[in-house]
PyMOL commands that place a pseudoatom at each C-alpha (Angstrom):
pseudoatom trace, name=CA, resn=MET, resi=1, chain=A, elem=C, hetatm=0, pos=[0.000, 0.000, 0.000]
pseudoatom trace, name=CA, resn=ILE, resi=2, chain=A, elem=C, hetatm=0, pos=[1.190, 3.492, -0.843]
pseudoatom trace, name=CA, resn=LYS, resi=3, chain=A, elem=C, hetatm=0, pos=[1.073, 5.941, 2.051]
pseudoatom trace, name=CA, resn=VAL, resi=4, chain=A, elem=C, hetatm=0, pos=[1.076, 9.641, 1.254]
pseudoatom trace, name=CA, resn=TYR, resi=5, chain=A, elem=C, hetatm=0, pos=[1.886, 11.960, 4.148]
pseudoatom trace, name=CA, resn=GLY, resi=6, chain=A, elem=C, hetatm=0, pos=[0.693, 15.482, 3.511]
pseudoatom trace, name=CA, resn=LYS, resi=7, chain=A, elem=C, hetatm=0, pos=[-0.519, 18.622, 5.168]
pseudoatom trace, name=CA, resn=GLU, resi=8, chain=A, elem=C, hetatm=0, pos=[-3.429, 21.008, 4.927]
pseudoatom trace, name=CA, resn=ASN, resi=9, chain=A, elem=C, hetatm=0, pos=[-3.383, 23.575, 2.086]
pseudoatom trace, name=CA, resn=CYS, resi=10, chain=A, elem=C, hetatm=0, pos=[-0.535, 21.791, 0.272]
pseudoatom trace, name=CA, resn=SER, resi=11, chain=A, elem=C, hetatm=0, pos=[-0.854, 22.204, -3.501]
pseudoatom trace, name=CA, resn=LYS, resi=12, chain=A, elem=C, hetatm=0, pos=[1.692, 19.444, -4.225]
pseudoatom trace, name=CA, resn=CYS, resi=13, chain=A, elem=C, hetatm=0, pos=[-0.239, 17.075, -1.940]
pseudoatom trace, name=CA, resn=THR, resi=14, chain=A, elem=C, hetatm=0, pos=[-3.464, 17.836, -3.808]
pseudoatom trace, name=CA, resn=SER, resi=15, chain=A, elem=C, hetatm=0, pos=[-1.707, 17.381, -7.137]
pseudoatom trace, name=CA, resn=LEU, resi=16, chain=A, elem=C, hetatm=0, pos=[-0.260, 14.000, -6.145]
pseudoatom trace, name=CA, resn=LYS, resi=17, chain=A, elem=C, hetatm=0, pos=[-3.629, 12.769, -4.854]
pseudoatom trace, name=CA, resn=GLY, resi=18, chain=A, elem=C, hetatm=0, pos=[-5.130, 13.720, -8.229]
pseudoatom trace, name=CA, resn=ILE, resi=19, chain=A, elem=C, hetatm=0, pos=[-2.397, 11.897, -10.178]
pseudoatom trace, name=CA, resn=LEU, resi=20, chain=A, elem=C, hetatm=0, pos=[-2.811, 8.719, -8.132]
pseudoatom trace, name=CA, resn=THR, resi=21, chain=A, elem=C, hetatm=0, pos=[-6.603, 8.851, -8.393]
pseudoatom trace, name=CA, resn=ASP, resi=22, chain=A, elem=C, hetatm=0, pos=[-6.472, 9.438, -12.174]
pseudoatom trace, name=CA, resn=ARG, resi=23, chain=A, elem=C, hetatm=0, pos=[-4.204, 6.400, -12.568]
pseudoatom trace, name=CA, resn=ASN, resi=24, chain=A, elem=C, hetatm=0, pos=[-6.477, 4.265, -10.346]
pseudoatom trace, name=CA, resn=ILE, resi=25, chain=A, elem=C, hetatm=0, pos=[-3.635, 3.665, -7.895]
pseudoatom trace, name=CA, resn=GLU, resi=26, chain=A, elem=C, hetatm=0, pos=[-4.795, 2.860, -4.372]
pseudoatom trace, name=CA, resn=PHE, resi=27, chain=A, elem=C, hetatm=0, pos=[-3.212, 4.937, -1.618]
pseudoatom trace, name=CA, resn=GLU, resi=28, chain=A, elem=C, hetatm=0, pos=[-3.739, 6.012, 1.953]
pseudoatom trace, name=CA, resn=TYR, resi=29, chain=A, elem=C, hetatm=0, pos=[-3.566, 9.760, 2.597]
pseudoatom trace, name=CA, resn=ILE, resi=30, chain=A, elem=C, hetatm=0, pos=[-2.385, 10.744, 6.062]
pseudoatom trace, name=CA, resn=GLU, resi=31, chain=A, elem=C, hetatm=0, pos=[-2.738, 14.383, 7.053]
pseudoatom trace, name=CA, resn=ASP, resi=32, chain=A, elem=C, hetatm=0, pos=[-0.774, 14.525, 10.294]
pseudoatom trace, name=CA, resn=VAL, resi=33, chain=A, elem=C, hetatm=0, pos=[1.926, 17.178, 10.423]
pseudoatom trace, name=CA, resn=LYS, resi=34, chain=A, elem=C, hetatm=0, pos=[3.771, 15.564, 13.345]
pseudoatom trace, name=CA, resn=THR, resi=35, chain=A, elem=C, hetatm=0, pos=[4.040, 12.191, 11.563]
pseudoatom trace, name=CA, resn=LEU, resi=36, chain=A, elem=C, hetatm=0, pos=[4.953, 13.954, 8.316]
pseudoatom trace, name=CA, resn=MET, resi=37, chain=A, elem=C, hetatm=0, pos=[7.809, 15.795, 10.024]
pseudoatom trace, name=CA, resn=ILE, resi=38, chain=A, elem=C, hetatm=0, pos=[9.167, 12.625, 11.648]
pseudoatom trace, name=CA, resn=ILE, resi=39, chain=A, elem=C, hetatm=0, pos=[9.183, 10.612, 8.421]
pseudoatom trace, name=CA, resn=ALA, resi=40, chain=A, elem=C, hetatm=0, pos=[10.456, 13.502, 6.299]
pseudoatom trace, name=CA, resn=SER, resi=41, chain=A, elem=C, hetatm=0, pos=[13.318, 14.318, 8.661]
pseudoatom trace, name=CA, resn=LYS, resi=42, chain=A, elem=C, hetatm=0, pos=[14.476, 10.683, 8.784]
pseudoatom trace, name=CA, resn=ALA, resi=43, chain=A, elem=C, hetatm=0, pos=[14.501, 10.585, 4.974]
pseudoatom trace, name=CA, resn=ARG, resi=44, chain=A, elem=C, hetatm=0, pos=[15.967, 14.103, 4.718]
pseudoatom trace, name=CA, resn=ILE, resi=45, chain=A, elem=C, hetatm=0, pos=[13.068, 15.320, 2.618]
pseudoatom trace, name=CA, resn=MET, resi=46, chain=A, elem=C, hetatm=0, pos=[12.294, 18.979, 3.130]
pseudoatom trace, name=CA, resn=SER, resi=47, chain=A, elem=C, hetatm=0, pos=[8.845, 19.366, 1.574]
pseudoatom trace, name=CA, resn=ALA, resi=48, chain=A, elem=C, hetatm=0, pos=[5.457, 17.689, 1.550]
pseudoatom trace, name=CA, resn=PRO, resi=49, chain=A, elem=C, hetatm=0, pos=[4.193, 15.321, 0.354]
pseudoatom trace, name=CA, resn=VAL, resi=50, chain=A, elem=C, hetatm=0, pos=[6.310, 12.399, 1.518]
pseudoatom trace, name=CA, resn=ILE, resi=51, chain=A, elem=C, hetatm=0, pos=[5.455, 8.985, 0.105]
pseudoatom trace, name=CA, resn=GLU, resi=52, chain=A, elem=C, hetatm=0, pos=[6.130, 5.618, 1.705]
pseudoatom trace, name=CA, resn=TYR, resi=53, chain=A, elem=C, hetatm=0, pos=[6.093, 2.723, -0.766]
pseudoatom trace, name=CA, resn=ASN, resi=54, chain=A, elem=C, hetatm=0, pos=[7.671, -0.747, -0.469]
pseudoatom trace, name=CA, resn=ASP, resi=55, chain=A, elem=C, hetatm=0, pos=[9.546, 0.232, 2.726]
pseudoatom trace, name=CA, resn=THR, resi=56, chain=A, elem=C, hetatm=0, pos=[11.174, 3.206, 0.962]
pseudoatom trace, name=CA, resn=VAL, resi=57, chain=A, elem=C, hetatm=0, pos=[10.439, 6.887, 1.531]
pseudoatom trace, name=CA, resn=TYR, resi=58, chain=A, elem=C, hetatm=0, pos=[10.282, 9.224, -1.466]
pseudoatom trace, name=CA, resn=SER, resi=59, chain=A, elem=C, hetatm=0, pos=[9.818, 12.877, -2.249]
pseudoatom trace, name=CA, resn=MET, resi=60, chain=A, elem=C, hetatm=0, pos=[7.021, 13.553, -4.716]
pseudoatom trace, name=CA, resn=GLU, resi=61, chain=A, elem=C, hetatm=0, pos=[9.468, 14.069, -7.579]
pseudoatom trace, name=CA, resn=ALA, resi=62, chain=A, elem=C, hetatm=0, pos=[11.336, 10.796, -6.910]
pseudoatom trace, name=CA, resn=PHE, resi=63, chain=A, elem=C, hetatm=0, pos=[8.100, 8.856, -6.466]
pseudoatom trace, name=CA, resn=LEU, resi=64, chain=A, elem=C, hetatm=0, pos=[6.664, 10.023, -9.790]
pseudoatom trace, name=CA, resn=LYS, resi=65, chain=A, elem=C, hetatm=0, pos=[9.715, 8.487, -11.489]
pseudoatom trace, name=CA, resn=VAL, resi=66, chain=A, elem=C, hetatm=0, pos=[9.010, 5.157, -9.752]
pseudoatom trace, name=CA, resn=ILE, resi=67, chain=A, elem=C, hetatm=0, pos=[5.367, 4.898, -10.739]
for i in range(1, 67): cmd.bond("trace and resi %d" % i, "trace and resi %d" % (i + 1))
show_as sticks, trace
zoom trace
């Protein structure tokens, strides 16, 4: 399962949700800033959204290359 960690009023988060929905890719969207910060800091990603897929954490740009 793809987990997308985002935050309120995030245009990139909204964009990614739209891309995944358009491609009929199932995902779980988690809007929890504290969890987002923890996962992002461990992966050294500085902006939302952060995507967890197959035990790897991606920035939006890196994830779009994977899918």
